C-alpha positions in Angstrom: 135.1 61.1 99.5 134.0 59.3 102.7 133.5 60.8 106.0 136.8 59.5 107.4 138.7 60.9 104.4 137.1 64.3 104.9 137.9 64.3 108.6 141.5 63.4 107.9 141.8 66.2 105.3 140.4 68.7 107.7 142.8 67.6 110.4 145.7 68.0 108.1 144.6 71.5 107.2 144.2 72.4 110.8 147.6 71.0 111.8 149.5 73.1 109.3 150.9 76.4 110.3 148.6 79.2 109.3 149.9 81.4 106.4 151.3 84.7 107.4 148.9 87.6 107.4 150.0 90.7 105.4 150.7 93.6 107.7 148.5 96.1 105.7 145.5 93.8 106.1 144.7 95.4 109.5 144.6 98.9 108.2 142.5 97.9 105.2 140.0 96.1 107.4 139.9 99.1 109.7 139.2 101.5 106.8 136.6 99.2 105.3 134.8 98.8 108.6 134.8 102.6 109.2 133.4 103.2 105.8 130.7 100.6 106.4 129.7 102.2 109.7 129.6 105.7 108.1 127.4 104.4 105.3 125.1 102.6 107.8 124.8 105.8 109.9 124.0 107.9 106.9 121.4 105.4 105.7 119.8 105.4 109.1 119.7 109.2 109.3 118.2 109.3 105.8 115.5 106.8 106.8 114.6 108.9 109.9 114.5 112.1 107.8 112.2 110.5 105.2 110.0 109.1 108.0 109.8 112.6 109.6 109.0 114.2 106.3 106.2 111.6 105.8 104.7 112.3 109.2 104.8 116.1 108.7 103.2 115.7 105.2 100.5 113.5 106.7 99.8 116.0 109.5 99.6 118.9 107.1 97.3 116.9 104.8 95.1 115.8 107.7 94.8 119.4 109.1 93.9 120.8 105.7 91.3 118.2 104.6 90.1 117.1 108.1 89.0 113.6 107.0 87.4 113.0 110.4 84.7 115.7 109.8 81.5 114.6 108.1 81.3 116.2 104.7 78.4 118.8 104.2 75.3 117.4 102.6 74.8 118.1 98.9 71.0 118.1 99.2 68.8 120.1 101.5 66.8 118.3 104.1 63.1 118.0 103.6 61.1 121.0 104.7 58.1 120.3 106.9 55.6 122.5 108.6 54.7 124.8 105.7 
């Protein structure tokens, strides 16, 4: 199909009257969109809850193990002056 034939076919499709839209389509689309928004909101809340739990778990772990403190030495320092 050449470019001219494709353009002609598209023009014919655009010039036709559009098919009638079923009246229940609006309600179906509205319900579907509302369901999508509820799912997205629930997923976002779950993500924030998991992030908050991870931050709390990290803070508890960090306060218990204190990784910023130097660990105690396993050997005694050399004794001088005896």
